[in-house]
N, C-alpha and C positions, 0 to 999 in steps of 0.2 A: 241636663247634658249644655256646656256651652260652644263656641264654637267660635273658633278663631282662625282667622284668615292670612296673617302675617306671624312671622318671626321675630323682627323688630321692633326694639321700644316698648317689650310686652312688660307687663303691669306684673308683681311675684305672684300674686295670684294663677297670673295662666305660665308661672314657669315649677321647675323641682317637678316634673312629673315623671313618672314611670310611662312608659310609649311604647307602642306596637309602630315601626316602619313598614311601609306600603303600598299601594297603588288599592287596596281591598276592593277590588271591583267583584261585584258579589256577596262579599263576607260572606264566602261561603266557607264548608265548614274545616279549609286547611288554612284560613286566614281566621279562624276563632281558634285554632289549636295557638297562633301565634301569639295573638290577644289575650289568651289563656295566661301565656305566660310571662307579661307583659302588667296583668290581672295578680298572678303570683308575688311579683316582683314589688311590685305596687303594695299588696296588703303586708309585704315583710319591713317594707319600708318607711310603712306612715302614710306614701302619697298619693297625688292624684292618679288615677289611669286614663293616660292618653292615646289618642291613638293619629298618627301624620298621616295624611296621602298629599295627594296634588289636582291640581284644577287648571289650566287643562290635562287630562288624563297625557302624559309624556310622549305616550304610543301617535294622537293626535298629533302631536308637533314635529315629532320624529318622522311618521309616517302620516303626512297629511291626506295624500291620496288611498290611501286603505281605507277598506269598506266598514261599515260601523259593526262596532266592537263593543259597545258598554251593555255592561249586563244589571244597568242602577243608573238612575237618576239620582240626583244629590240628596234630596229630601229623603229618596228610600232608604238610599247610601245610611246618613242621617241617625234613622227610625232603627234601621238594622244594630249600628253600632248603640245607640241608648239601652237597647234593651237588650245586649250585653254588659251593662253596666261602667261604658263608661264616663269617664266626666268633663273629659275633652278631646273637641273632635278640632285638630289642626289642619285645615284645609288649605296649604301652603299651595301659592299664585305659581303657576310653572312660568315664571319668566325668564327673559334671554340671559339675565343674571345668575338664576337657579340654573339653570342649564348650562351654563360658563364655570360649575363653579368643580374644581377636582375632588375628588372623592375625601380629602384630608379635608380642606375648605367648607363642605358642606357637614362632615363632625362638627369641627371646630367653628365657624361664624353660626349656623344655624341650630343644631342640637345643643353647642358646649353653650357658645357665647347669647348667640339668640333666645332658647326657650330653657338652659339649665337644666336639661334632661339627667335622670340619674340614675335612672335604666334604660337601654334599649331592647325588646324584645323584634330580630326578624326573621324572614324566613328562609331556610338552606339554599335557596337559588338565588336569591335577591342581589339585583348589583344596581349600585347610584355611582353619582358622582358623571363628571365632563367622560365620553367614552365607556363609562359603564365600568371604569376601573376597581367601583369600590367591590368587596363581599363582605361576606359574613366574616371570613379571617382579618381582614385590613381594620374593621369594626368592631373586632377586639380588641387590635391594636391600639384605636385612638381610643377607646374605652379606656384601656388602663393608664395611657398618655396625657388623660381630657379629666378622669374620675368616674368616669360613670360607670358600671355594670353592663353587662352585654350577653343576652341568652339568645340560641338562635332554637327555632321549631325545625324537626324532622319534616319528610314526607310524611302524608298520610293517604288513607285511600280505604276503600275495599276489592279485592279481588285483582284485578287489573286494573281498575279503572285511580287515579289520583288523582285525589282533588285541589283541583287546578280551575282558574278562570276559562285557560283553553280546552279541557275538557267539557266544559260546561256550552260553551260557543259550538264546539262540534257536536253536541249534543243536540242541541238546538235545532243549528243548519240542518242534521239528519230526520230532525222530525220524532224526537224519543223524549219530550218533555220530563218523562219520569226518570228518564235518567240525569238530567238536571236538576231536577228534586231532590235525589238521592246525595249531588257534589254540595247543593246549597243548603240543602239541609228544612228547605220548604220550597213551594212551587216559585218558578221565576215568573216575574208580575211585570207587566206594560203596563204605566202610569201614564196618565196627562187627562190633556184638557177636553172634554166631548166635545166636537166642532159639528156645527151642518155637512150635511153631506145633501146628496140629492131627490132625498126622501122618499126614494122609489122605494125599499123596504117599508117604510108605514102603508104606501099604497097597497103592498103587498102582503100587506097582513104581519110583517115580520121588522120591526122598528129597532133599527139596530144605534147605538151609541157607535162614533167615529172615532177615533185616535190615529192621531198621527205614531209610528213609528219613530221618528228623530232620528236618534244618532244609537238607538238600541243596534243591538245585534239584529239581521233578522231571521229570526225562525224559518223552517221549513216552511213557503205557501201553504196555504190548503184550509183546515175547518179543525176546530180545535173545539174539547168539551173544556167550561170555563167557570170561574166564579171570581165574579167583582166586588170589591168592598167599596162603598159610595163613602159620600164625604161623613153620614149620619154614622159609619160604623156599621150598617148595616151588608151582609153578605150574600150576595144573588147569584145561583145557578145559570148558564148561559150556555151559548153555541158558538162560537165566532170563527169568521173568514179573517185570514191575514193573508195579504197578498194584494192584487193590484183589483178585483173583477173583472175578470178580461171577458164576459158574456154583454156587459154592459159597452154602449159606445163611449169613448172618449177615455186618454190616459190620464191617472191619478198615479199619486206617490202611494208607494205602500202603506198600507196602514192596517189597522184592528179594528172590524165592523162587531160589536158582537150586541147578540139579540140576548138581551134577558129575560128568563120566563118570568114570565105569571107579576109585570110588572108594566107598570103604562104612569108615566111620572116623565115631567121635562124635568131632563138633567142637563139637557144644552151648555155648555161654556163650564162646567165641573170638574173638579178631577177626580176621576177614578183610577181606577186600581185592577188589574185584572190578571188571576194568575191562569197559567197553561198548564192544563189536568192530564189531558190524553189529546194524542194526536186523531182524527179517526179519518181522515182520507187528504187528498193533494186537491187542489185549487183547483178548477174543472173551467173548461166555456160549452156553455150549452147551446144547445143549435135553437134555443128561445127560450122564454119568461116559463109558460108552462112545466116544458124540463127541468129547468133551475128549481122552480118552489115544489116541484116534486121532491127533489134531490134533499131541499133544505129541508121537508117534512122527515125524510129517513133520516137526517143528520141531527135534526132535536129530539126526535127518539133514542135515537142512539144516544147522546149523550144526555138526556133523564134519567134513562135506564143507569149509568154511568154515574152520575149524581145524586140522584134522588131514587135510590131502587126501593124504597117503601111506597112509592105513588104507586 
């Protein structure tokens, strides 16, 4: 999969795709239905399959003070899209120029003239262009005018849950990673560089790998059963705390602290990806280290029973 970062001056090899348009934060099952429509058009047209997204996320520009909300880092998003067979991932810079485009200017300048798209798939509730005036209906009209096809994916879901990024964020904030996983089609995962911490966990016999949450949506603070992928592809079960560790003096930014079971290797400064499998309990402030250690033992036993039941 190629990653393209602009719509201007593109080579012929970067033009002429059937594309899915959206932010695709999470690449959840609703997003996958949009991409499936684009893939169908790509097959009929014998065209490359493309996905168009934006960086930074437009919400970060229009709502700069909003709480962190991202479900994926760019590398995670690229891997998910590659797994769906995407040939070209257009990560368009959401600059003031792009933000000021009307919906028609976006269709004409970016999609038609810039990328030469042959078909555009989008979700039923998408909006685009300055003032969010663009809609599936206007895109259909622009496609008829400019010569590209348009297909619209309808809402998909299970029971009362619509597959959406909002549903994933709400599930995580409520402490329900299993609901988030059903919407995503895989567990929600936090990826980041293992940072040096205060070494307290190692002193107590529970060495943790510490990863900053950065601009991820903040899941409910507490303890989770987890699975962590290492750079070499190994997957290790564990138990993690997400939060600020209130028992220990000193204020820290919210972070993931994961204890990998039966693992004792130096992974500082390496990138790991940790799946949240099950929420075990809320983060708590203990009256001392002995009571905290006793609770960690209980948490670890519960996580092992969930993740490694055969042991």
